[in-house]
C-alpha positions in Angstrom: -9.7 -60.6 56.9 -6.1 -61.5 56.2 -6.9 -63.0 52.8 -9.1 -60.2 52.0 -6.5 -57.5 52.8 -4.1 -59.7 50.8 -6.3 -59.7 47.8 -6.7 -55.8 48.1 -3.1 -55.2 48.4 -2.5 -57.5 45.3 -5.3 -55.6 43.2 -3.8 -52.4 44.2 -0.2 -53.4 43.4 -1.2 -55.1 39.9 -3.0 -51.7 39.0 0.0 -49.8 40.1 2.1 -52.3 38.0 -0.3 -52.0 35.1 -0.3 -48.4 35.0 3.5 -48.3 35.4 4.0 -50.6 32.4 1.6 -48.6 30.2 3.4 -45.3 31.3 6.6 -47.1 30.3 5.3 -48.5 27.2 4.1 -45.2 26.0 7.2 -43.8 26.6 8.8 -46.1 24.2 9.6 -45.1 20.3 7.4 -48.4 19.1 4.3 -47.3 21.0 4.3 -43.6 20.4 4.9 -44.0 16.5 1.9 -46.7 16.6 -0.1 -43.8 18.2 1.0 -41.4 15.9 0.3 -43.5 12.6 -3.3 -44.2 14.1 -4.0 -40.6 14.8 -2.4 -39.0 11.5 -4.7 -41.8 9.5 -7.7 -40.7 11.5 -7.0 -37.0 11.1 -6.5 -37.5 7.4 -10.0 -39.3 7.1 -11.6 -36.6 8.9 -10.0 -33.7 7.3 -10.2 -35.2 3.8 -6.5 -34.4 3.1 -3.2 -36.2 3.3 -1.4 -35.4 6.7 1.7 -37.2 7.8 4.2 -36.7 10.8 7.7 -38.4 10.7 7.9 -38.9 14.6 6.2 -38.1 17.9 7.7 -37.9 21.3 5.6 -38.0 24.7 7.0 -37.7 28.1 4.5 -38.5 30.6 6.5 -38.0 33.5 6.9 -34.3 32.4 3.7 -34.2 30.7 4.9 -33.2 27.4 4.7 -34.1 23.8 6.7 -33.2 20.9 5.6 -33.7 17.1 8.6 -34.0 14.4 8.2 -33.3 10.6 4.3 -32.8 10.3 3.6 -32.2 6.7 -0.2 -31.3 5.3 -1.0 -30.7 1.6 -4.3 -28.9 1.3 -7.0 -29.7 -1.5 -5.7 -29.1 -4.9 -7.2 -26.6 -6.7 -6.1 -23.5 -8.8 -3.2 -23.0 -6.3 -1.4 -25.8 -4.6 -0.7 -25.2 -0.8 1.3 -26.9 1.5 1.6 -26.6 5.3 4.7 -28.4 7.2 6.3 -28.2 10.7 9.6 -29.3 11.9 8.7 -29.7 15.4 5.7 -29.1 17.4 6.2 -28.9 21.0 3.2 -29.0 24.0 3.7 -28.4 27.5 0.1 -30.1 28.7 0.5 -28.1 32.3 1.4 -25.1 31.3 -0.7 -25.2 28.1 2.3 -23.8 26.0 2.7 -24.5 22.2 5.9 -24.3 20.5 6.0 -24.6 16.6 9.3 -24.5 15.0 9.9 -24.2 11.4 6.2 -23.7 10.4 6.4 -23.5 6.4 3.7 -22.0 4.4 4.0 -22.6 0.5 1.9 -21.8 -2.4 2.3 -22.2 -6.1 -0.3 -21.3 -8.6 1.4 -22.7 -11.5 1.5 -19.4 -13.3 4.5 -17.1 -13.9 5.2 -14.3 -10.9 3.0 -11.2 -11.3 6.4 -9.2 -11.6 7.8 -11.4 -14.4 9.0 -8.7 -16.8 7.9 -6.0 -14.8 10.7 -4.5 -12.7 8.8 -1.9 -11.2 6.3 -4.1 -9.8 6.7 -5.4 -6.3 7.4 -9.0 -5.3 4.3 -9.8 -3.3 2.1 -12.6 -5.2 -0.2 -14.5 -3.1 0.2 -17.5 -5.9 3.8 -17.9 -4.8 4.5 -17.7 -1.3 7.2 -19.5 0.8 6.9 -18.0 4.5 9.0 -19.7 7.1 7.7 -18.9 10.8 8.5 -19.7 14.5 5.5 -19.3 16.9 5.1 -19.4 20.5 1.4 -19.9 21.7 -0.3 -20.0 25.1 -3.7 -21.4 25.5 -5.1 -19.8 28.3 -8.8 -21.6 28.1 -10.3 -24.2 25.7 -13.6 -25.9 26.0 -16.0 -27.0 23.2 -17.3 -23.7 23.1 -14.6 -21.3 23.2 -10.9 -20.7 23.3 -8.8 -18.2 24.7 -5.2 -17.9 23.7 -2.0 -15.4 23.1 0.4 -15.4 20.6 3.4 -14.7 22.9 6.2 -14.6 19.9 5.9 -14.9 16.1 8.5 -14.4 13.6 8.0 -14.8 9.9 9.8 -14.7 6.5 8.8 -14.8 2.9 11.7 -15.9 1.3 10.5 -14.9 -2.3 9.3 -11.4 -1.7 11.8 -10.6 0.9 9.2 -9.5 3.5 9.8 -10.4 7.1 7.9 -9.7 10.3 10.6 -9.4 13.1 7.9 -10.2 16.0 4.1 -10.3 16.3 2.1 -10.7 19.6 -1.6 -10.6 20.4 -4.3 -11.9 22.6 -7.4 -13.7 21.0 -10.7 -15.3 22.2 -13.4 -16.8 20.2 -16.7 -18.5 20.5 -16.2 -20.2 17.1 -18.7 -17.4 15.5 -16.6 -14.4 16.3 -13.1 -13.6 17.3 -12.1 -10.9 19.6 -8.1 -9.6 19.0 -6.6 -7.5 21.7 -3.3 -5.7 22.1 -1.9 -6.6 18.8 1.7 -5.5 17.9 3.5 -6.2 14.6 7.2 -5.1 14.4 9.1 -5.0 11.0 12.7 -3.5 10.6 11.6 0.2 11.0 7.7 -0.2 11.1 5.6 -0.7 14.4 1.9 -1.4 14.0 -0.4 -1.4 17.1 -4.1 -2.7 16.9 -5.5 -2.3 20.2 -8.8 -3.8 19.6 -10.2 -5.9 16.2 -13.6 -7.9 16.2 -14.0 -10.1 13.5 -17.0 -12.3 12.4 -16.2 -15.6 10.8 -18.3 -16.6 7.6 -20.7 -19.6 7.6 -22.7 -20.8 4.8 -25.0 -22.7 7.1 -26.1 -19.5 8.9 -25.8 -17.2 6.0 -23.1 -15.2 7.6 -20.3 -13.3 5.7 -16.9 -12.4 7.0 -16.8 -8.6 8.7 -14.5 -6.8 10.8 -14.0 -3.6 12.5 -11.4 -1.8 14.8 -12.9 -0.7 18.4 -10.1 1.7 18.9 -7.8 3.5 16.2 -5.1 1.5 14.8 -2.0 3.5 15.0 1.4 2.8 13.3 4.9 4.3 12.9 5.5 3.6 9.4 8.7 3.7 7.0 7.4 3.0 3.4 11.0 1.6 2.2 9.9 -1.5 4.5 7.2 -2.4 2.0 8.9 -1.1 -1.4 10.1 -4.6 -2.4 6.6 -6.1 -1.6 4.4 -3.4 -3.5 6.6 -0.8 -5.6 10.4 -0.1 -6.3 9.4 3.7 -6.3 9.3 3.6 -2.5 12.8 1.9 -1.8 14.2 5.2 -0.8 11.5 6.6 1.2 13.0 6.4 4.7 11.1 9.5 6.4 9.2 8.2 9.4 5.7 8.8 9.2 2.9 8.4 12.0 -0.4 7.1 11.3 -3.7 6.9 13.2 -7.1 5.3 11.5 -10.0 3.3 12.1 -10.9 0.3 9.7 -13.8 -2.0 9.1 -14.9 -4.2 5.9 -15.6 -7.4 4.6 -14.3 -10.0 1.9 -15.1 -7.4 -0.9 -14.6 -3.8 1.0 -12.4 -2.0 3.1 -13.4 1.4 4.9 -11.3 3.8 6.3 -12.1 6.4 8.8 -10.7 9.4 10.5 -7.3 9.0 8.8 -4.5 11.1 10.4 -0.9 11.1 9.0 2.0 13.4 10.2 5.6 13.3 9.8 7.7 13.6 13.1 7.9 17.4 13.2 4.5 17.9 11.9 5.3 19.9 9.0 3.2 17.2 7.0 -0.3 16.2 8.0 -3.1 14.8 6.3 -7.0 14.3 7.8 -9.1 12.0 5.1 -11.5 9.0 4.8 -11.8 6.8 2.1 -11.9 2.9 1.1 -11.4 0.1 -1.1 -14.3 -1.7 -3.2 -14.2 -5.0 -5.3 -11.3 -6.4 -3.5 -11.4 -9.6 -5.4 -11.6 -8.2 -8.7 -8.5 -6.7 -10.1 -10.3 -5.3 -12.9 -13.0 -3.5 -11.0 -10.7 -2.5 -7.9 -11.4 0.8 -6.9 -9.6 2.9 -4.1 -10.9 6.2 -3.4 -10.1 8.9 -0.8 -11.5 12.2 0.2 -9.1 14.5 1.6 -10.5 16.9 4.2 -7.0 18.7 4.4 -3.7 18.1 3.6 -0.9 20.6 4.7 2.9 20.4 3.5 4.8 23.4 5.0 7.6 24.9 3.0 10.6 22.6 2.8 8.8 19.3 3.6 7.7 19.2 0.0 11.1 19.2 -1.4 12.1 16.2 1.2 9.2 14.0 0.3 9.9 14.5 -3.5 13.4 13.5 -3.0 12.4 10.2 -1.4 11.0 9.2 -4.5 13.0 7.6 -7.3 11.9 9.9 -10.4 12.7 12.7 -12.2 12.4 16.1 -10.5 11.2 18.8 -12.5 10.4 22.6 -11.4 11.8 21.9 -8.0 12.5 25.9 -7.8 9.0 27.0 -8.7 7.6 24.5 -6.3 9.5 25.8 -3.4 8.4 29.4 -4.2 4.7 28.4 -3.8 5.6 28.0 0.1 3.2 26.1 2.2 0.7 23.9 0.2 -2.8 22.9 1.4 -4.8 20.7 -0.7 -8.6 19.6 -0.3 -10.4 17.1 -2.7 -10.5 13.6 -3.9 -8.4 11.0 -5.5 -8.9 7.4 -7.0 -7.0 4.5 -8.0 -8.3 2.3 -10.6 -7.0 -0.1 -12.8 -4.0 1.6 -14.4 -5.3 5.0 -13.5 -5.0 7.3 -10.9 -7.5 10.4 -10.9 -7.1 13.6 -8.8 -9.5 16.7 -8.3 -9.7 19.3 -5.9 -8.3 22.9 -4.5 -4.6 23.7 -4.1 -4.3 26.9 -1.8 -0.7 28.1 -1.7 1.3 31.5 -0.6 1.0 32.6 -4.3 -2.6 31.9 -5.2 -5.2 29.0 -5.6 -5.3 26.3 -8.1 -8.2 24.1 -8.8 -7.6 20.7 -10.4 -10.1 18.7 -12.3 -9.2 15.1 -13.4 -5.5 15.3 -13.3 -4.9 11.7 -14.6 -1.9 9.4 -14.6 -2.5 6.7 -16.9 -0.2 3.8 -16.3 -1.5 2.1 -19.9 -0.5 5.1 -22.0 2.1 6.6 -19.8 0.5 10.3 -20.0 -0.3 12.7 -17.2 -3.1 15.0 -18.2 -5.8 17.1 -16.7 -7.3 20.6 -16.3 -6.2 23.5 -13.8 -8.2 26.7 -13.3 -6.8 29.9 -11.3 -8.3 33.3 -10.6 -5.6 35.0 -8.7 -2.0 33.0 -9.2 1.0 35.0 -8.9 2.9 33.7 -12.0 5.5 36.1 -12.0 6.8 35.5 -8.6 6.7 31.7 -9.1 8.7 31.8 -12.5 11.1 34.5 -11.2 9.6 37.1 -14.0 8.8 40.1 -11.8 7.1 41.8 -14.5 4.3 39.5 -14.7 1.5 39.9 -12.3 -1.4 38.0 -11.0 -3.2 35.8 -13.6 -6.7 34.3 -14.2 -6.6 31.4 -16.5 -7.7 27.9 -17.3 -5.5 25.5 -18.8 -5.3 21.9 -20.1 -2.2 19.9 -20.5 -0.5 16.4 -21.3 2.9 15.2 -20.4 4.6 12.3 -21.5 6.0 10.2 -18.5 7.2 7.1 -20.4 10.7 6.4 -19.4 11.5 4.6 -22.6 10.1 7.5 -25.0 11.9 10.0 -22.9 15.1 8.2 -22.9 15.0 8.2 -27.0 14.4 11.7 -26.7 17.1 12.5 -24.4 19.3 10.2 -26.4 18.5 12.0 -29.7 18.2 15.6 -28.4 19.3 16.0 -25.0 17.3 18.4 -22.9 16.3 18.8 -19.3 12.4 19.8 -20.0 9.3 17.5 -19.6 7.9 16.4 -22.8 4.2 17.6 -23.4 1.7 20.3 -24.3 -0.5 23.0 -22.8 -3.4 25.0 -24.1 -4.6 27.7 -22.0 -6.9 30.8 -22.1 -5.6 33.8 -20.0 -8.7 35.3 -18.8 -6.9 38.4 -17.1 -3.2 39.2 -16.8 -0.9 42.3 -16.4 2.5 42.7 -17.8 4.4 45.7 -16.2 1.6 48.2 -16.0 -0.6 47.1 -18.9 -3.5 44.7 -18.5 -4.6 42.3 -20.9 -7.6 40.0 -21.2 -8.8 36.9 -23.3 -5.2 35.6 -24.5 -4.7 32.2 -26.1 -1.8 30.3 -25.0 0.0 27.4 -26.5 3.1 25.8 -25.3 5.0 22.4 -26.8 7.8 21.0 -25.3 9.9 18.4 -27.0 12.2 17.7 -24.1 15.1 20.0 -25.3 13.2 23.3 -26.1 9.8 24.6 -24.9 8.1 26.9 -27.6 5.0 28.7 -27.0 2.9 31.6 -28.4 0.4 34.2 -26.4 -2.0 35.3 -28.9 -4.5 38.3 -28.3 -7.4 38.9 -31.1 -8.9 42.0 -31.8 -11.1 43.8 -34.4 -8.2 45.6 -35.9 -5.0 43.9 -35.3 -3.8 40.5 -33.6 -0.8 40.9 -31.2 1.2 37.8 -30.4 4.2 37.0 -28.3 6.3 34.0 -29.1 8.7 32.6 -26.6 10.9 29.5 -26.1 13.3 28.3 -23.1 15.3 25.2 -22.5 15.8 25.0 -18.6 12.9 25.4 -16.1 15.4 26.8 -13.6 16.2 29.8 -15.5 12.6 30.7 -17.1 13.8 34.3 -16.7 16.1 34.0 -19.6 13.4 32.8 -22.0 13.8 34.4 -25.4 10.6 36.8 -26.2 9.6 37.9 -29.6 6.3 40.3 -30.6 4.2 39.9 -33.7 1.4 42.2 -34.7 -1.0 40.9 -37.5 -3.2 43.7 -38.9 -6.6 43.1 -40.1 -7.3 44.1 -43.9 -10.7 45.6 -44.5 -12.9 43.5 -46.8 -13.5 46.7 -49.2 -10.1 47.1 -49.7 -9.4 43.5 -50.5 -12.4 43.3 -53.2 -10.9 46.8 -54.7 -7.7 45.0 -55.2 -9.2 42.1 -56.8 
């Protein structure tokens, strides 16, 4: 028995010494780097892409591991993509993961989309250089499911300048569907909250496409200035905070927005709408369209909104005199075109817009407007003119280059363009007139127009001109009369 006991004690001691030797060996740089080399080679074979890591540090006494200098180059296609990590830290007991210096870089070997286009934003998926730090917690993991949380993440794209101050969320997945909960994204002035999002992963084997939808409204406190460098310089001064609520769903090609609500802080502006985006992956067929159930801009807020944009302001006095403005209608954003149609209701009457088109290719604004009860005299500060019923077509030059040339040669404060209208009914002082043709042409310095009323015996006309929309009551007016000569007298004269 003594001999057997000695043998057992010897075996136990041997096992303890062997385990201790293995642990001590594994904690040496030599063994750990051999393990790292074997693991990266096997992973490279499995992933079919080059993977390398500079070093690994495993502390089996504290049950922690740390990787340094991980670098992955994804398969080359049209866009070269590289992912690298300065350090990757695991706490095996606490299941915490700390990623420092995560870098995601793309290069499609083409010029940037905004090259030579100063108005265009800097975002370009083909040219990204994102640096991020991420703290993860793995709450549960097995072969069929994972539950994890992003405790904190910050990221900056050094090219576009866009950054995320903080992002955190909870997520669970069964490898087919991902459930996102309590997501919050913080920018400099903008906060986006996504209480719930369901996402189905694509699978060619099962014939499943990517799709997603929000389970509760996405809400956000938005300052548009935050995305100006990304998408458009025109928003770089837009500091007015807006509150947003919307339900979102879609797939790889479409996005649908339901129950859109937009308000400013004091609710002088509110918008209720529905809409969507089609052909997301084809810039030539991309179509963004919305139906606005109601937009209300109360008196005063209109001026504040326009002041947020870096554009030339025209006819602001007339705009303010319209009072509260309500709009119901539709608008679409197509390739290099924006089209609006709908009804504008103001304190001075209603205006129906048809095909109001902003053409980014030709740089012209055009469209048709109809009214049956506009108090034109009140709007342009000419009290002798009463309500009018009319329809008009117009076209204005919005090219900065062409406008600058006109300003250089002629000066002026007016928009450049033309209006043709038919006044179905109007009143001047106590005189009512009907069926008057109106033409107005502005060269930027002076606007000249003519009102013509054709009759059987004589045509009456009034020509007018003005050079400042702020002082239209000072316009110059000159009447004309053209008497029709009867044909009988005309023949005798011959």
